[in-house]
N, C-alpha and C positions, 0 to 999 in steps of 0.2 A: 910473239902475239902483239895485240894492240889494245890499250886501254882506252875506253870511251867515258869521261864524266859524265853524268848527270847536268851538272852545270857549266855552262861556257868557260874555258878558261880554267877550272877545277878551283874556281874561286867562290866563296862563299862569305855571307855577314854573320859576325855573332850571333850564335843563336841558331843558325839554319843547318840543317845537312844536306850531304850529296852521296851519290853512289857512283861506284866505278863498276865498271864491265869491261870482263874481256873480251875477246875476240874468240870466235868459234874452237873448242876445243873437246875432249872426251872427257879428261879429269883438267884440275885447275890447282895450282899451285901460288898462291899469292904470297908476299914478302913477310905478311903479317900472320903466315900459318893457316889463314882461312882456305877451304878448297872448295866454295861455291863458285858459278862464274861469275857472279857480282858480289861487292860489298857495299852492305846498304847501311844508312844513317850514320856517315862520317860528318862530324862535327868539329874536328881539331886539326890542326897543321899536321902535316905528315908526308912521307914519301913513299910510293907503292912501286911493286912492279910486279908481274905476274909471269908465271911460265905454263904452259900447256903441256898435257901429257896426251898421246895418239890413243888408238886403242891396241898397238902395239907395244905401248909403253915406252915409248921414244920421248923424252924429254927437250922442248924446244930451248932455245936461249932466252934469257930474261927478256922482257919487254923493254922499252925506252920507261924511264923512269918519270912516275906521274905525280906532282908535287902538290900538295892542297893548300892553298893560301886561304888565310881566313882574316877579313876586314873588321876592325873595329866600328861599333855600331856611331853612329854621328851623337853628338852631345845633344842631350833634351833641351829644345830651345825655349828660350824665352821670349813672351810676347810684350810689347810696349805700347803705349796707347799715347797719342800726340794731343791730348785732350781731358776732359771728365768722361768716365765712364757712365754716369747718370745726366741727363740731360732731357729736354721737354721734346715732344713730338716735332719734327720738321728740322731738327740737328742731325748730327750725324760725329762720327769717332774715327779713327784712321787708326787699327791694329797691324804692327808690324812685328814678324819675326827676326828673329836673329838671322844673319846670311848662311845661306847654304846652296845647292844646285838646285833642288825643287821644293817645291811645297805642299803641304796636303792639309786643308783647313776642315775645320767639322762641317763648314757651310758647303763644302766643296770646289771654295774655290784653290787656286794652283799659282798662286801670285806671291810675293813677299809680304806686301800690304794689302789688305779689304778695308773698305770703307763700311762701316756698320750704321745702321739708321732704324733697326728695331730689337727689342728686346731679347739676350739671349744669353748662352754660356759658349765661348768659342776657345777651340782649342787648335794647334797646328804641331805637325809632323814634319820632319823634313828628310831628304832623301841626298847623301852626297853624291861624289863624283862615281863612287862604286857601286852607287844606286842600292847602298843600307840605307835603313828606315829607322830612324831614331826613335826614342820613347815619346811619347804624346806630351806637348805640354802641360804646364799646370792651367787650368779653364780661366779665362777672364770673365768677367759676369758683366754684361751690358744691361743698362735700365732704362727705358724711354716711357717717362710720365707721357701721359694723355691730356693735350692741354685742357684746360676747366672750360666748362659748358659757358657758351656767349650769354653774357645777360642782357637783360632786357631792363630799359629805362622809363620810367612812367612820369608823367609830367601832373603836379596838380591843378594845372590851369593852362590857357593857352600860351604856346611858345613864342608868339610876337607880343610884345607889350611895350609900355611906355617907360622911360627911362625911371620914373618914380615908382616905379611896380618891380614885382618879382614874380618867379613861380620856384616852386619846392620840385626839385627831380630825385626820384627814389629809384634805385638799382635794386631787382630781385635778387633773393636769397638765393644761393648757389650751393649745390650738394656738397658735404663733406668739408663745411666751414671754411671754404673757399671764400677768399677777401674780393672785393669789386673795389677798382679806385677810377676816378673820375679825372 
């Protein structure tokens, strides 16, 4: 008989499972003692063989051994920033993940670094060469402050005058106790 694993190469990532299915037979005898056509939900390293029994009761030779490989998950990535995480509108910050093979950011980006110019919480998970997905990073909160309202300036008189005269300029009040400077 031939064993067919449900995952390529009979390899899985830690926490995943796979099934092993035997080629056709009337009855089955697995090295684990199972007697079903398939063994399901295998999540640990191990070696398996199967024998098939035909309707006459004849038992085949054991199949080739299928060995299950379980890859460790990549380490939870850490996000670093190239500047402050809080800034005024018009600015940005670049967030970078610890290195790995591929990246899956919470904003759907797939590059190692992302440039952020809007408020939000950002996380990343990474895949290694075995396609195993890491736990998600701790979130990084980016805060983008809105620019203050544009003030208006009023003059108490004409803006063109002689050297011995003056004019008083007054800035408008702004919301949220924002300060104006001349």
